[in-house]
Every structure is written in C-alpha cells, then in structure tokens.
C-alpha positions, 0 to 999 in steps of 0.5 A: 552097757545098760539103758537103750542100744540102737543099731542102724546099719543093716537091719534096725535094732532097739533093745532095752536092758538087752531086751528088745523093745516091742510094740512101737508102730512103724512110724514111731519107729521112723521117728526114733530113728531120724531123731537120733540121726539129727541128734545133734539139734531140736526139730520143730513139730512142723518140720518132723510131720513134713518129712515123716507125713509128706503126702498128708494133709497138715492136720493130719499129719500133726494128728500122726505125729503127736501120736508117735511121739506119745507112743515112742515116749510111753513106750521109753518112759521109765525104762531108759536111764544114764548113770544118774537117774536125773538123766531123765528120758530119751526125748525132750518135748517142749512146746513145739519142739522135740529133741533127743536128751543125749545124757540118757543112757543111750548108745547108737552104732551111728553115733559111734562110727561117726565120731571115730571118723571125725577124729581121724578123717584130717589124716592121710591114711600113710599117717595114721598112729597105731592107735587111730587105726584101731580107733577106725577098725573099730568103727568098720566093724558096727557098718554091718550094712547100709543105714536101713536096708528095707527103708526107701524114705527121702531122707533116709536115702541121703542119710545112707548116701553120707554115711556110705561114702563115709564108709568107703573114706575109712577104708581107703584110710586103711589101705594107705595105713596098711601100705606104710606098715607093709600089710599089704594083703589086709590093704588089698581086702580094704580095697576089695570092700570098696570096689563092691560099693562103687566098681569104678573108684579109679582110687581105691583102683590104683591103691590096690594095683600099689599093694600088689606091687610091693606086695611082690605080685606085679600080674595082680597089679596089672590085672588090677589096671584092667579092671579098672579100665572096664569099669569106667567104660561100663559106668561112665565110658571114660577111659583112666585117668593120666595118673592111672596110666602113669601108674601102670606104666611104672608098674609094667616097667618094673620102676613104681615110683612114690612109694608110701614110706614103711613106717617102724612099729614106734610109729617112726618113718623110715624115710624120715631121717633121709627127709630130714638131711634134704631138708637141711641141704635145701636150707643150708643151698639156701642160705648160700644163694642169700650169701653170695647173692649179698656177696656180689651186692656188696661188690657193686657197692664198693665198685661204686663207691670206689669210682666215686671216690676217684672222680672226687681226688682228680676234681679236687686236683 
C-alpha cells in the first residue's frame, strides 16, 4: 500500500512510500504514535501537552507541543496521500485541536490488529468459522512484540497492557478453534505462547490439558496440571480452582467429559444432529407434560360439574 505505513508492535517503524521517515525528534515521533493509538477522536492541545510533557510548566509544554506538531506536519506534508489527492495530510489541525485524518493514505498495524479482534471477539473459539480464524491468524502475525517495547511512558504502558490482553484473548480463541477442528498440535502451540506472557493463566493451562489429552498424550496433560499448580503457587500462593482439579481427575481416570464437538470442513458440528434430536425430544416432553396437566385439570372440572349436577337433581326431586 502506497503512502504511510507505521508499525508499533515491537520496534517503531515509520515508512513513507517504502522509505524510512527520518528527521523526526523523539517527541515528534511520540506525538505521532499517541495520536495514531487514539485515532478515533480529536485532542485538545492542552491535553496533549500535559500527557507528553507531564513534568514541564504549562507554557513550556505548550511551546514543545507546537514545535513537535510543526516538525511532524512538515515531515509528512506532501508525502502522504490517499487514492484521491484531496484526501489531505495525516494531521488535521484546528484552533486548539489536533486529530488524525482517517482519509489520508496510511496503514497502522495496531489498527488492523484491533479491527480483526473486533470482528471476532464475541464468538467462542470453537464457534469460529474458517474465515474468522484466518482473520485472527493474520492479525496474530502482526503482533511482532509488545507495543513500542522500548518506551515506558505512562500512557504507553497502559496501551501496551491493553493490547497484550487482546493478543492473549485471540490466542485462546484460536485454541478453541483448533480443538474443534482436531488441530491439537497447533492449538498447543497457541497455548504455549499464552503461557510465555502469562505463566499463571489457569484457563490456558486447562485448555492445554484438554488438547494434550484429546491428542492421545495423557502424560503431558497430567504434567500440564503440575505446571499450573506450580505457577499459581509461585505467582499468587494459590491452588488450582475446582474446575481445574475436576479436569485433572477426569484426565487421570481417563474419563474426560464435555469435549468440544468436532467440526467438519463444511463448518457443521458433528454433534449438531444429535443436539437437534435432543432439542426436539425436550420439546415433545414439555408438550406431553402440558397435555397431561390439561387432561388432569379437565378431569377435575368434570368431576366438580358432575357433583353439582347431581346435587341439583336431588333438590328438584
């Protein structure tokens, strides 16, 4: 894609038409990154100055901000274009406000990453379609490291943690997808990536236990439980939850329950037919119970009517 391409995962990379953008000061680059990460809204100059120069006096921070905006705007002016020339520069400057021009020709790895997650975040891993899974896989490739790894500003630390949690959630979704598709080795690889970031994530340990077991490796599943126990004790002085202990007992006794349904290439669950029959049977049982209750009520009413009719006949006699 022509124009501006920015990568913020791992080391910062800013390229214009395939060439590295040079000549930016550290603060001008920080301003660019901050605006791109908060690209959905405008920013007052006062708020930007306070965020980027928190320890400076107001007058000094405003001066630094003006210099950074001028340098950034000058470096990008005339070099970033969308499909139409009138798309404008990357920065939109208004009195007191600064924002990103969404129509300018730019690409951001974080934006593509978040867009993929937003498309799939409400879908359980086992329910992902092949198309959704491919979208997530492509997004995971973009995560070449934590957000701007060399920066430790407060605003950056917050965004780094948020995006890392998004990354881990996507990995866990892919574990569920792989389990449903019987791609156990790939699912295990996703789980191991989660534990490299968060060794005490109990849900990932459980998912790995299931994947190992379903792949026919009960020994590794049991060892994963031991790793989970050790990690929870080391990080939180806790024991595994009841759910994890129950899964361990099922694996140990070779009686794993509630396995995810196997999904065919057409995307249909192999258990969908039986699930449909069970649902129909439940509805029939409910209808039969209702009919039985109605029949009993009719019988009671007929009895009452019969008694009343007989009483009236006796009185007439």
